[in-house]
N, C-alpha and C positions, 0 to 999 in steps of 0.2 A: 532716603526714598528718591527724592525730587531728583537726587544728584545722579541715582541710576536708572531713571527714565530718562532724561536730559541724552545719556549715554545710549541708552540704547537706541534713542529715537536717532541722533547722530550718525549710531553704526547702521540703522535701518536706511537711512537715507542716504548715505554715502555707497551702499550696497546697491540700493537702487539707481546712483549716478552712476558705478560702474567701478567705483575707485576701491571697493574691497568684493567686485562680482567675481563668482566661481570662476576659474582659471582654468578650463581642460587642455589648455593646450602647454601647460605649466604642470600638471599631471599626469604621471603615467595611467593608463588607460587601461583596465581589466579586460579580460578578452571580448566579452559582450559590445565592449565601447568599441571595439573598434569594427564594427559591422559595417559596412557601406551599403550604399544604394547599389542594384544593378545597372541603371544608368551610368554613376561615374567609376566603375568595375569598367564597361565595356570600352568608354572612352578611354581610359586608362591603356587597356589592349590595341586597341585602335591606334590610340599615340605614339605608344612604343614601337608596333610593328610599323607602323607608315616612317619612322624617325630613320629606323634602321634600315627599310630596306631604300627609303629616300636618299640618304647618305651611302649605301652601299653603290646604288646607281651612279650617283653625283662622281666619286669613286673611278667608277668605270667609266666616266666619258660622259654619260646621257643627259643630254638636257630639256627632257620632254619628262617622262615618267617622274624624275626626282624633284623637280619643282609642285607638281600637282599633289604627290605625299607630303612635301615637306610642307606646303601650305593649307594641306589638310591638318595634318600635327600642331602645327604650330598656332594656327590661326582658328581652329575648330576644336580640335579632339582635347588638347589643353584646356584651352579655357572650360569646354562641356566638364572635361574632368574635377577643373575647382569648383566649379560649382556646382556640382552635383555630389561632392565628396562629402559624405554625410558620416557620423559618430549616431549609435544608438541612442547615446544620451544625452542627443543635442537638446539644448534649450531654447522652451517656446515660451515667448514672454506676452504678455497682453502688449507690449508695444509691437509685437511680434505681426500680430494677426493685423496693427493697422499696418504696418510695413509692408506687408503681403498684401494690401490691397490693389487692384490690377489697374497698373495705368492705362490710358487710353492709346494703346496700341495700336488700334485700329484705326484710327482718326490720323493717328503719328505716321501710320504708313503712308495711308490717303494723303497727307499734305506729302511725305517725301515723295512718291510717286509726282503730284503736282511739278515736284520742286525739277525731279528730272526731266521732264515731259519739256519744263523750260529749258534747261541746258541741250537736250537732245535738239530744240528747236535751235539752237544756237551752236551746236556745237562744229568742230573745226573736223573738216572733211580730210585733212592730211596732218604734216607734220607743222613745226612754227618755229621760231626763233629762239635764242640763246640756248638752254641746257635741253630745250623738249626733244631733238633727234638725238641728242647722246644719251640721251637714257629709256629712248625708245631701241636706238639698235643695241644698246647694255642689255634690256629685257628678252629682246627676240635675239640674242646672241647668246644667254646667260652670262654677260661679261659683265666689268666691273668697270663703271663709271667712277669719276672725278673723287679722289681723297672725301669723306673713308669710305665710299664705295656702295652703304645703302644697302644690304643685303636681300634685307625682306622685301625692299620696295623689288628689287630684280625679279626675284621667288615669283612673288604677284604678278608682276609686269608679263614674265616670261607664261604664266599659265594665262594669264587675258590677251597674248599677243596669239596664242594658238586657238583660242576656243573659237567657233563658228558662229562669231554674233555680230558679226559685220564684215564687209569682203575685203577692206583695206586692214595691214596689220595696225596704222597709225589709230585707225577710227576704234579699233578694239581696246587700244592703249587707253584711248582718248573719254572712252564710256568708263572706264575704271576711274578715272577721276571724276565722273558725273556722277557715277552711282555713289560715290566714298562721299562727295558733299552731299546729296541729298538724304544720305543715311544719317550722316552730322547734322541736318536739318530737322529729321525726325528724334534725332535725341535731344534736341533743344528744346523742340516742342514739349517732349514729357518733363524736363526737367524745368521747365517755366510752369507747366502745369502743376509740377511738384510746389514748385519753393512757392506758388500765388496761395495755395491753397491753404497756406496760413491766414490770412486774412482775407480772401473774397469766397464767401461760402458757394455761389452757384458755377454749377462746374461748366456750366455751356458761358460763362462771360469768361472763365480762368482758359477756356480752350478758344473761346474768341480772341483774348488777349495774345496767348500762346501763338496762335496762327499767325498775326500780326506779326509780331516781333519776329518770329523765325521768316516771313518772307521778306522782313525788312534786312536781317542779316543774310541770306540766299542770296540778294541781289545786290547787296555791298558790292563794287567794283572789283573787286582783287578777288573776294570770292566767287562771284560769276566768271569770270575772266579768268581764273585756274582752273574752273571746273569744267570748261569747255575744250580746254587742250591739256592733258599729261605735261606740265613742262619739265616737272620734278617728281618731290615725295610728299609735294604741302598737304594737298587732298587725303593722302594715306595719313598722314602723321592726324591732319584734322579729326579724320573718325575717330581711331585711338584715344587722341586728347577729349572730345565728346562721351564716348565711354565711358572713360576713366571718371570725367566729370558726375554722369549720372550714376556710378557707384557711388560717389564720394559724399554727393546729395543725399543718395540714399543711408549712406551709415552713418553723414552726420542728423541726420536725423532719428535716427535709432543705431547707438551705436551698440547695442546690448544685444548675445545672442550668437552662436554658431554661426547665424546665416549671414551678421554684419561681419566676422572674421571671414567669411568667405569672400566676401565683397571687400573687403581688405584684402584679402590673399589675391584677388581676380586683380585688381586695381593696381598692386605692386608687379604681378606679373605681365600686365599690358602696359606697363612704363618701359619694362626692360626690352620687352617685342618692340613696341615703339622706338627703343633707343635704336635698335637695328634695322629701323626703316632711316630716321632721323634723329639726332641729337634733343632735337624737342619732346622725344618722348620722354623725356625726364623733367619736364616742365613741373609735372604736378607733384612732384615729389617734394617739394618744399612746403606748398598747400597742403599737401596731405599732413606734414610734419605739423602745422600750424592746426589743421581743423582736429588734427589728434590730442595736440599741448591744450586746445579750449576746449573740447569735447571730454576726454578721456585720459588723461595724463598718465594715469593705469596701465593703459594698454604701452608705453615705454618701457614698464619692464615689465611686460610676458615674455621672456626671452626664448620662449618655444614658437610663440607667434612672430616673433621678431625674424628668427634666424630662419622660419620657412618663409616668410616673405621675400628676404634677401636670397635665398635658395630660387623662388621663383622668379626674381628678378635677374638673375643671373641665367635660367633657363632661358627668360625669354630672349635675352641676348646671344645665343649659342649658332642663329645663323649666319653672325662673323665665321663660324667656322667652313662655309663655305667659299668664302674667299681662298684662301690660300689651295684649297684644291682648286676649282676652276681657273685661277690665276695659272697653274704648273700646265693646263692644257692651252696655254698661251691664245686665248679668243680673239676675234677680231677688234674686239675693244676691253683692254688689259690697262686700265690706268693705277698707276701706282706698283702695278706688279708687287702683291704683298706673297713674295713666296725666295726662297733662296733655289728653287728648283729651274733650272734652265732648259732642260730638252725632255720634259716631260714630269706627271706626278712619281713619287717616289717616295720611300719611307722615310728613308737618311736623309733625305734635304728638306722634308716638310715638318718633321720634328727637329729641327735643327736650330740654334743660334741664331743662323741667316735670316731664317723665316720668321721667327719670332722680333726680332729688329727690323724688318722688313714692313711684317704685319702693324709694330708700332707708330711704324713712320708712317705708315698710311691710315690709320685709324686716330692719330693723333692731328692730322691734316699737318705734318713738320714742312711740305712743300710749299705752302704757303706764306710761312713765317708770319704770322700774325700775330703782332707788338701785345705787350701787355697791357692790363684792362688799366693799370694806371696811367698808362701813356694813353691820353685821348688824341687820337686821328683828327679829331674837331672838337670845337668848345660844346662844352655838355647842352646850352641853350641851341646851338646850331643840330646836335642832336636830336633833341627834343620837338626842334623845327621840321626837321625830317619826317618824323611821328604826324606830326599836325599837318605837312603837306599832301601825306597818303591820306591821314583821315579825312581832310574836305576830297580826296577822290571818290570817296567810297560813293556817295550819296546823289554828286551830279559831277562826273567824270567830266570835266570842261577841256578836253585835248587838245581844242585852238584855242584857249584861252580867251573866248569869246563872252565869258559870263561869271570875271571874277567876284564881283558882288553878289552874285544870286548862287554861286558855289559856297561864298563865305558864312550867308546868312542860311543855308541851309545846313550848314556843316555845324553851326552855332545851335542851331536848332536841336540839333540831331544827340548834340555834346550833354544839352541841356538835359533832353528825355533821358539818356543814358545816368546824367547826373541824378534825377529825381532816382531812376529804378535804382542806383547802387543805395540812397539813402533810405531808402521803403525796404529794400532788402534787407540792410542793418536794423533797421527798426522793428519789420516785422518776422523775420525768420533769424536770429541771429547765428542759430546751432548750425544752419548751412551757409549762412555768409562767410565763416570763416575758414571756410574754404573757397568757397567760389570768388569771395572778394580778392583772397592773397592770388589766387590764380588769375585775375585777369591783371592786377598789379605785376605778376610776374611777365604777363604776355605782354604788357605795355610798357611802362618803364625798365623792367626789369631787362627787358629783352634790348631796348635801348640802349643801358649800360652794358649788356655784355656782348653786345654784336659791337660795339663801339666803331662806329662806321666811319668813314671819311663825308664830307656833303655828299648831297645827293646829287642824283647826273640831271635833275629839274629842279633843283633846289635850288634860291639866288642866283638866275641864269648869270648876274651880271657882276658876281664877285669872281676874282681870277684867285683860286682855289684848288689844292688836290680833292676830285671828285672819285664816287667809284662809279665803275665804267657801265651801271646800268642804274634803273629804278630799283631799289629794294623792298617795295610794299609787298610782297608775296610773303617776307619774313613774320608780317604782323597780318597775313589771311587769316591765322589762329583767334586774334583780338578779335577782330572784326566778326569775326563769324559767331563767336562765345559772346559778345557784347547783344545779340540778339535776344538772352536771356535778360539783359537789362534795361534793354528799349522795350518789352513788352511789360515789366512793372511801371515804368517811367509813364509809358500809355494808361498803365490802370489807377495811375494817381490821378491824373489829368481825366481817365474814364468817371473818377469817382468827382471829379471837380465838377465837372459838367452836369450829372448825373442830379447833384447837391443844387443846380441852379434852375432847375424845373420844377413848376409845382405839380408833378403827377406822380404817380406810383413810380417807386425804383424801378420796375421791369419796364413799364411804358418810357420813365427815361433813357435807363440802358439802352432798348430799340432804336430811340430817338435819334440818340447822341454818337452810337458805334459808325455811322458811315463817316464822319469825321475825324474816327480815328482808323479808318479803313482807308484814308486818304496817304498815311503818312509812309505805307510800303509802296504806294504808287510809285513816291518821287524819286527813290532810286530804278525803280521799275523802267520807268519813263527816262530819267536822267544819264541810265547806262546803256541803254539796247544797243545803240550804234556803237559804244568804245567798247563793252564788255563783249559784244557776239562776234565769235569767230564763224559765223556758216559763210560758204564757202570761198572760204581764204585756201589757197593754192597755191601763194607768191612762194613761200619757203620751198618747197619742193621743185617749185618751175626755176627757180632760183642756181638750188643743188645741179638739176637736169642740163642747165644752161652754161655752168661754170664746167662741168665735169665736159661736157663737150664740145669745149672752146679749146680741150687740149688734143692734140693727134693720137693716136691709138699704143698703148705703154709708154706714155707718158707720165714725167712726174711731175703733179701739181702743190707747187710751192703756197701753202697760206696762212695768214696774218694769225687766229686766234678762234673764237667759239661759231662766230655766225657767218665764217667764211669755211667753217670746217665742219662742225657738228651735222648741218643740213648734208655734206657731202658723204659722211659717213651712212646716215639713213640712206640716201639715194644708192650706195653701193650694196650695201649690206642685208638691209630690209627689201626694197626696190629691186634689185640688181642693176641698176643703172651703171654703166662702165667702172665695172670692177676691174678692169686691164688698169687704169689709172691709178700711182701710189700717190697718195695724199702727202706730204711733209708738211709738219706744221711747226712754222717758228715760235712759239709760245710754250710748245711740248720739247720740241728739240732739246732744249735746253734739260731736260731729264733726259735720266739714265734709261729709265723702262721704254721711252717712246721711241728713243734710237734704236733699242734693241727689237722694237716691232718691225723699224723700218727692214733689218736685217731677215730677220723669219716673214716677211710677210709673203704668201704665196705668190706665184707669179701667174695671174689668170689670163685666159686667151682671150681677146679683142671677138666680141661679138658683131662682126661686119652688118647683120641684118638690122641690129637693133640699134645700131649708131647711125650718125648723120649720114646724107647723100653726098656731102662734103670728099667725105674719107673712103668712098667706094672707088672700085676701079684701081688701086694699088695695094701693091704688096707689103706687109706690113709683117715684119720677122720676129718673130716672138721671143724677147730677150729669154735667154739662161741663166743669167745674175742678178742679184737684188740690185737697187742702183745705189745700193754701200756695199761694197765688196772690202766687208771686213770681217774680222770675226765677233763672236761677243766680247771677247775678252778686250778686243782693240777699241771696240764702244767703249766699253767701261773706263777704260784707259785715257777718254780723250779729257783735256782742260776744262774747267767751265766757264774760265774766259782766257785770252790772252791779250796783252797790254800791247801797245803799236805806240812806238815814239817816233817813228820817219814810217813814208811813204813805203809800201811793198808792193814787189810785183805782183800777178798772177798770173799763170800762162797754163794753158789748157784746150787742146782740140783745135786750135787755130786759133784761138780767145789771148790775146796779150792786153791786160788792164794794170791800172793800179790802185792799189787800193789806197785809200787817203785815210788816214788818224781822225784828219778834223772833219769827217763825214760819220764817225763814229760815237758812239756815246763815250763822255768825257770818262777816263778814269782817276781825276783829280792829281795825277803828275805831269801833266802837259799833252797826256797822249790821249788814243783811244782805245775802248775795248772792243775786239771782236769775239763775240760772244760764240758759247758751243754750237750753237742753233747756225752761226754765221759760219762756222768752221766746216759742218756737215753739208750745208748746201753746197760749199764750194768742192769738199771731197766727193760728193754726186756728180757734180760737171766733170769731176777728173778722171772717175770713174766710169762714168757712163753717157756722157754726149760725147758725139753728138749721133753716135748710135740708137740714142734712146731721146726724146724729145721732153725739154724741160721746159716747164713754165712757172709763170709768176702770177699769181692771182694779184689785178690791179687792186683788191682792197687791201694788200698788205703796205700803201703806200708808196714813198720810194724806197723801198727795201732797194732794191736794183740799183739806183743812182748810189748807194750807201755804202754798197760791198764794188762801186766800182763797175759795175755790169750794164750803165745808163745808156752807151752807146751799142750795147751789143742786143738788146732786146728791141722788138716790135711788136705794137700791141694788136692781138686779134680780139675783138670784141671785149670779152670781160678776162683776158687775161694778157700777158706779155712773155711771149715767146723768144726763149735763147736762139739767138743766130750770129754767125760767122761776121755774114755781111749785108747789115738790113737794107740797104739800097737793093741786092739782089734777090731776096726773099719772097719778091712775088712779084707780079706784073704791074703793080698797082699800089706804091709805097709815096706817101706822102710824110712830111714834117711837119710836125703840130709845136707849135711853139712854147717852151718849157715844160713840154713834156714828151718830147723822143717823138721816133718814129710810129706811124700807123700806118696798118695795112688794110688798104680800103675796099679791097674786093672781097680776101674773107670775111674782113667785119659786115660786109655786105650779105653775104653768102650764112652765115650767121643770124643775124639779124632779122634778115628775110625766110628764112628756110627751118631754122634751129630753134630759136630763143624762144620761149611758153613766156616768161617770165614780166614784160610790157604788158600781154593781153592781161594777165593774169591781177599786176598792179593794178590797170586802169579799172577795170573789173570790182577788184573789192574796194576800190573809192576809196579809201584814207588811208592814212600811216601814223597812227598815235602813239608809236614807243621812240621818240625821237633818239635815242642813244644808239639806236641799231639800225638809223638813216642812213648808213653806207649803203647796204643794200641794196636799196632801188637808187640811192645816187651813182651807184656803179651803171646801172643803166644811164642813168641822166648823163653822164659825161660819157659811155661811150656812144649812145645817142645821138647827142650833140656833135661828138667828133667825125662819126661817121654821115649826118647829115651837110655838117658843113664843108668836107670833103667831097660829098659828091653835087654839091652845087657850087662848088670852085669849076669842079670838074667835067660842069656843064650839064649833069643830071639833074636840074631842075624839079621836076615832077616826084622824083623817088626821093629828094631833099626837102621837099614838103610834104612829104606822105611821117616820112621819120620826125621833121620839126614838129608836126602836130602832135603823133604818141610822146612825144618828150616835152612838150607843153600841156599833155594830160598828167606827164608823170611828176609835173613842176607841182599842178595843183594837188594831186594826192599826198605829196610830202608838204604841201604847205610852206614851198621857201619862201611866197612873201611874207612870212610870221619871223618874228626873230625867235 
């Protein structure tokens, strides 16, 4: 009898725990069990119709209706379908009643609006450095940014780029970043309120803690700085991760019933959809597995549920199907070119092995040649040290390194609060800790291991080691934002400790001590305002305007890489500035797809009315051919490099020079490597010059000297013009020691009448991103050369005025600091 009773009790307990719970996803349903809610059926119908019409319009070449329909389907209709897809036999338990208790959404919405207002007050009015301009341009043109292409962002970004919510396209897309981060803040708020409910009974206290923690996370430097300009895809990823985390916290607390199953399925779909935005979309998956294993391992045996989840995850990834379609239309930004179609969209080339190979090459980012994880690019301690450096930045971004001791103290304080929060989470609500603790671990230590970075650009500056080209703190934005949950819980521990010290009622003690806790989020708010804000910063667009207008009509401008290229793309394709200039990028000309784009690029008519006065009153014949007179097959047949063992003579259009292999990258056999990009530049000189002007951006360093053209270029402002005889190329030419020929008259006209950058830099007042310092430094050098040349020429008044601007630029760049 006893034995029977114990067995029954164990079975009942197992059923309550879910190990033997009813399994509707594993059982065939009767006809009556397949009834669906009207809301779910309507959402499914709308989702299907939107996908069909959206993809049809995309195939037609549409770039406006298609994004709206596809974004509606992927981001609204399909999630609503999953969320409201009900069975007539849905299980409702006592746990369901508690689970469906309404979260404080109104307060969360109000807090999100508050955070959004902060971001709007510090929002960038234009584009910015690094990938900002690339992604804005790709979104506006419905193109493909660098691999893997981020198709979901491109669709959403295109929608925002045409919404009449701001005058400038850049501001519209920047608003996307601000809205996503503000929405994430609201989700962290309700997450904190739910997790803390297991040990803090008074709801107003939970919401006070949630508010403080959320504000601290929202004003962390990287979160704030990335939320006021849409540099890339990270804030869109952030809101996806926050939604999935909210769903998993709810599921972890009460994993039984069809409602919980739907939450799990919706989370799976959103992970797949997040992957179509960025690989970070998959970050929650291991944490979801840990949560399932800890809370309901029986779930892993429910094959129908698992199959449904896998199917929905794959459905979420289908925005990648837009890539070969759009690529075949050759949009202005077509990086990676994941299609075998070379002359427009066609069935036979789209569904071909060539397209599959190109798509997978693009998806896997094979272009970048990332090493295996076992091949560490820096010591593990250094990689962890990079994360610690960025963590210190979050609470006090001491960009001038003026208060390192204070920054360290503040960081240690926040680390202690976060540690307390993680500990109390584990102690008080282990149900949700299994997911969230794993999630935080993946976002921190897990990402450090997976990303396998070299030394950070700002890390240990005195070490002579290989470094990342820029600081990578944006990759940890998700952890700095999510840690707001543990900041709030840690503050809760401190709050309770303070209340216990006061000999008054608990309510009075809570009210008296709350202002002390409220000072915590003030620290990052005050410490990061100047560094995180991008209010009024128009320096990047000004630089693009100036560099493009340094080039004569129909010219070819050779640039180096990201920061002297992406802003030009934005200026040309979005703002319509100097589209007649062909931008040839050295770092991209080593790929086959970019060389093809140079052959395909349309020849735009020069608009004299919008150009500088410097180029008016002259006839500028419009070229009839691209700067590369090659077929696509000829471009594809070019070698990746050529090894030179002896000097080679290059002749074209009156130029005769020698390319010395000693000036090239060594090939390891005593010679030098002439790269594909070098070959293409020389070919453009042969094909298009002198009938078409060719310029080299000063940001490329000594590229002209490297390929033997040092004596055939003359500096004009921010660029070097290719000329056959530098001495006779202008009425006023001087020789700058160790730097070549300098055109004083043209540079003076550009500096005084055309350039917007110096004034924009001085108005901005500071330049905190040291790795991109080459941009303002280009003005510093150009102004210094010009002032010195004018001074030597007897125009001391003009020289003094330019010297004063140069000194201000020096202050902006903090050149007096290491």
